[in-house]
C-alpha positions as CSV (number, residue, x, y, z in Angstrom):
1,M,24.4,-4.8,5.1
2,S,26.4,-5.7,2.0
3,T,28.6,-3.2,0.2
4,K,26.5,-3.6,-2.9
5,L,23.3,-2.6,-1.1
6,A,24.9,0.2,0.8
7,S,26.1,1.7,-2.5
8,Q,22.5,1.9,-3.7
9,M,21.3,3.9,-0.7
10,I,20.9,7.7,-0.4
11,P,20.4,9.6,2.9
12,V,16.8,9.9,4.2
13,A,15.3,12.0,7.0
14,P,14.4,10.3,10.3
15,A,11.0,8.7,10.3
16,A,8.1,10.7,11.7
17,A,4.7,9.3,12.9
18,S,3.2,6.7,10.6
19,F,-0.1,8.6,10.3
20,D,-1.6,12.0,10.9
21,P,-5.5,12.2,10.6
22,D,-5.3,16.0,10.4
23,C,-2.5,16.2,7.9
24,G,-2.7,19.3,5.6
25,R,0.7,19.2,3.9
26,C,-0.7,19.1,0.3
27,P,-2.8,22.2,-0.6
28,R,-4.2,20.6,-3.7
29,L,-5.4,17.6,-1.8
30,V,-6.8,19.7,1.1
31,D,-8.9,21.7,-1.4
32,H,-10.0,18.6,-3.2
33,L,-11.2,16.9,0.1
34,D,-13.0,20.1,1.1
35,A,-14.9,19.9,-2.2
36,V,-15.6,16.2,-1.8
37,R,-17.0,16.7,1.8
38,T,-19.4,19.3,0.4
39,A,-20.6,17.0,-2.4
40,Y,-20.6,13.8,-0.3
41,P,-21.2,14.8,3.4
42,A,-21.4,11.2,4.5
43,Y,-17.9,10.3,3.1
44,H,-14.8,9.9,5.3
45,A,-13.0,12.4,3.0
46,R,-9.9,12.7,5.2
47,P,-6.5,11.0,5.3
48,V,-7.1,7.2,5.4
49,P,-5.2,5.3,8.0
50,P,-3.5,1.9,7.5
51,F,-5.6,-1.1,8.3
52,G,-4.6,-4.5,9.7
53,D,-2.3,-6.4,12.0
54,A,0.1,-4.1,14.0
55,N,2.7,-6.9,14.0
56,A,2.3,-7.8,10.4
57,R,5.2,-9.3,8.4
58,L,3.4,-8.4,5.1
59,L,2.8,-4.7,4.3
60,I,0.7,-4.1,1.2
61,V,1.3,-0.6,-0.3
62,G,-1.3,0.8,-2.7
63,L,-1.4,4.1,-4.5
64,A,-4.1,6.3,-2.9
65,P,-7.7,6.1,-1.6
66,G,-10.3,5.7,-4.3
67,M,-13.1,8.3,-4.5
68,H,-16.0,5.9,-3.7
69,G,-13.9,3.4,-1.9
70,A,-11.4,4.2,0.9
71,N,-12.2,7.9,0.6
72,A,-15.8,7.1,1.4
73,T,-15.3,4.3,4.0
74,G,-12.1,5.4,5.7
75,R,-10.5,1.9,5.2
76,P,-8.0,1.0,2.4
77,F,-9.4,-0.9,-0.5
78,T,-12.9,-1.0,1.0
79,G,-16.0,0.0,-0.9
80,D,-14.8,-0.1,-4.5
81,F,-13.7,-2.5,-7.3
82,A,-10.0,-2.5,-6.4
83,G,-10.6,-4.3,-3.2
84,I,-12.6,-7.2,-4.6
85,L,-9.6,-9.2,-5.9
86,L,-7.3,-8.1,-3.1
87,Y,-9.5,-9.2,-0.2
88,R,-10.6,-12.4,-1.9
89,T,-6.9,-13.3,-2.4
90,L,-6.0,-12.3,1.2
91,H,-8.7,-14.6,2.5
92,R,-7.7,-17.4,0.2
93,F,-4.1,-17.3,1.5
94,G,-5.1,-16.9,5.2
95,F,-4.4,-13.2,5.7
96,A,-8.1,-12.1,6.0
97,S,-11.0,-13.5,8.0
98,A,-13.5,-12.9,5.1
99,P,-13.3,-12.7,1.4
100,E,-15.1,-9.4,1.1
101,A,-14.6,-5.9,2.6
102,R,-18.0,-4.3,2.9
103,G,-17.3,-1.5,5.3
104,P,-15.3,-0.5,8.4
105,D,-17.9,-2.2,10.7
106,D,-18.0,-5.5,8.8
107,G,-15.8,-7.3,11.4
108,L,-13.1,-8.1,8.9
109,V,-9.7,-8.9,10.5
110,L,-6.3,-9.2,8.9
111,T,-3.8,-11.6,10.3
112,G,-0.1,-11.1,9.6
113,C,-0.9,-8.4,7.1
114,R,-1.4,-4.6,7.0
115,I,-2.6,-2.4,4.1
116,T,-1.6,1.2,3.5
117,N,-1.2,3.7,0.7
118,A,1.7,5.7,-0.7
119,V,-0.6,8.8,-0.5
120,K,-3.1,8.8,2.3
121,C,-5.5,11.3,0.8
122,L,-7.7,11.1,-2.3
123,P,-6.1,12.9,-5.2
124,P,-8.1,14.5,-8.1
125,E,-8.8,11.9,-10.8
126,N,-7.0,9.3,-8.5
127,K,-3.7,10.7,-9.7
128,P,-1.3,12.1,-7.1
129,I,1.5,14.3,-8.4
130,G,5.1,13.7,-7.5
131,E,5.4,16.3,-4.7
132,E,2.3,14.8,-3.0
133,V,4.0,11.4,-3.0
134,T,7.1,13.0,-1.5
135,R,5.2,14.9,1.2
136,C,3.5,11.8,2.3
137,N,6.6,9.6,2.1
138,D,7.8,10.0,5.7
139,F,4.5,8.3,6.9
140,L,5.4,5.3,4.7
141,R,9.0,5.5,6.0
142,A,7.7,5.2,9.6
143,E,5.6,2.2,8.6
144,L,8.5,0.5,7.0
145,S,10.8,1.2,10.0
146,A,8.3,-0.6,12.3
147,L,8.5,-3.8,10.3
148,A,10.5,-6.8,11.5
149,A,13.7,-7.3,9.5
150,D,12.4,-10.4,7.6
151,S,9.1,-8.8,6.5
152,I,7.7,-8.5,3.0
153,I,6.5,-5.4,1.3
154,L,4.0,-5.9,-1.6
155,A,3.9,-2.8,-3.9
156,L,0.7,-2.6,-6.0
157,G,1.9,-0.7,-9.0
158,G,4.8,1.4,-10.0
159,I,4.1,4.5,-7.9
160,A,3.8,2.4,-4.8
161,H,7.0,0.6,-5.8
162,R,8.9,3.9,-6.2
163,A,7.4,5.3,-3.0
164,V,8.8,2.3,-1.0
165,L,12.3,2.8,-2.5
166,K,12.2,6.5,-1.7
167,A,11.2,5.8,1.9
168,Q,14.1,3.4,2.1
169,G,16.5,5.9,0.6
170,L,17.3,3.6,-2.3
171,R,18.3,4.6,-5.8
172,Q,15.3,3.8,-8.0
173,N,17.2,2.8,-11.1
174,R,18.7,-0.2,-9.2
175,F,15.3,-1.8,-8.5
176,G,13.1,-1.7,-11.6
177,F,9.4,-2.4,-11.3
178,A,8.0,-5.5,-12.9
179,H,5.1,-7.7,-12.1
180,G,6.2,-10.6,-9.9
181,A,9.7,-9.1,-9.3
182,V,11.3,-9.7,-6.0
183,H,13.9,-7.3,-4.6
184,E,16.2,-7.8,-1.6
185,L,16.3,-4.5,0.4
186,P,18.8,-3.5,3.0
187,G,18.1,-4.7,6.6
188,G,16.4,-7.9,5.5
189,L,13.2,-6.5,4.0
190,C,12.0,-7.9,0.7
191,L,10.0,-5.9,-1.9
192,V,7.6,-7.8,-4.1
193,D,6.0,-6.1,-7.1
194,S,2.5,-6.6,-8.6
195,Y,0.3,-4.8,-11.1
196,H,-2.3,-2.8,-9.2
197,C,-5.6,-4.7,-8.7
198,S,-7.6,-1.9,-10.3
199,R,-10.7,-2.3,-12.3
200,Y,-8.8,-1.3,-15.5
201,N,-6.0,-3.8,-15.0
202,T,-8.3,-6.7,-14.1
203,Q,-10.9,-6.0,-16.9
204,T,-8.2,-5.6,-19.5
205,R,-6.6,-8.8,-18.2
206,R,-3.3,-7.1,-17.6
207,L,-3.7,-8.6,-14.1
208,T,-5.5,-11.9,-13.8
209,E,-6.6,-13.7,-10.7
210,D,-4.0,-16.5,-11.4
211,M,-1.3,-13.8,-11.8
212,F,-2.2,-12.2,-8.5
213,E,-2.3,-15.6,-6.7
214,D,1.1,-16.5,-8.1
215,V,2.4,-13.3,-6.4
216,F,0.9,-14.4,-3.1
217,R,2.3,-17.9,-3.4
218,R,5.7,-16.4,-3.7
219,I,5.0,-14.2,-0.7
220,V,3.9,-17.1,1.5
221,D,7.0,-19.0,0.4
222,L,9.2,-16.1,1.3
223,L,7.5,-15.7,4.7
224,G,8.0,-19.4,5.3
225,Y,4.5,-20.2,6.5
226,P,0.9,-19.1,5.9
227,P,-0.3,-16.6,8.5
228,A,-3.2,-18.8,9.6
């Protein structure tokens, strides 16, 4: 590790398990999920596990499960608007076996790619607070520690970007979030930033399909080959 990168790091706790389906660390989120299960008995309404290739060299980090998307289906970016552009783009670049995620039993397979969230439980109004991001951060730390040294992390939005840096013990003022930015991290990992593929961002044209595809072209170039 270079002296420059080492100076940007802060101590972090050892990584724990990468997922706990019975996690109850955040009282506000536990209460919220209890209420959601009452209102929507058929919904998953529990912590949402990562989805994809266990040996992936691309880890996509989103914000948190959406109310009628991952919180309902139990699979990241499945069932709501945010997943439309993501899975279509993953398919176009060879990471997904189909361009659409309809549900956890749709047979969709990811190759060379895995998707997770900075916060594994649905937050009220889709807005986690800082302490919830922190409590969930060691799950992300474990996911990052399992990546090969030359892997790529794609952060969808500023909160995901900051959660990755926190999990890596990196000082956040040294790695500013910007759409399309590429950051070299210690140990050979590379962090790539993109605006989140939310309904708001795509409908307001803050994020266009061409912009998102440009990010994936850079990712494929950094990986050195398309996954398929």
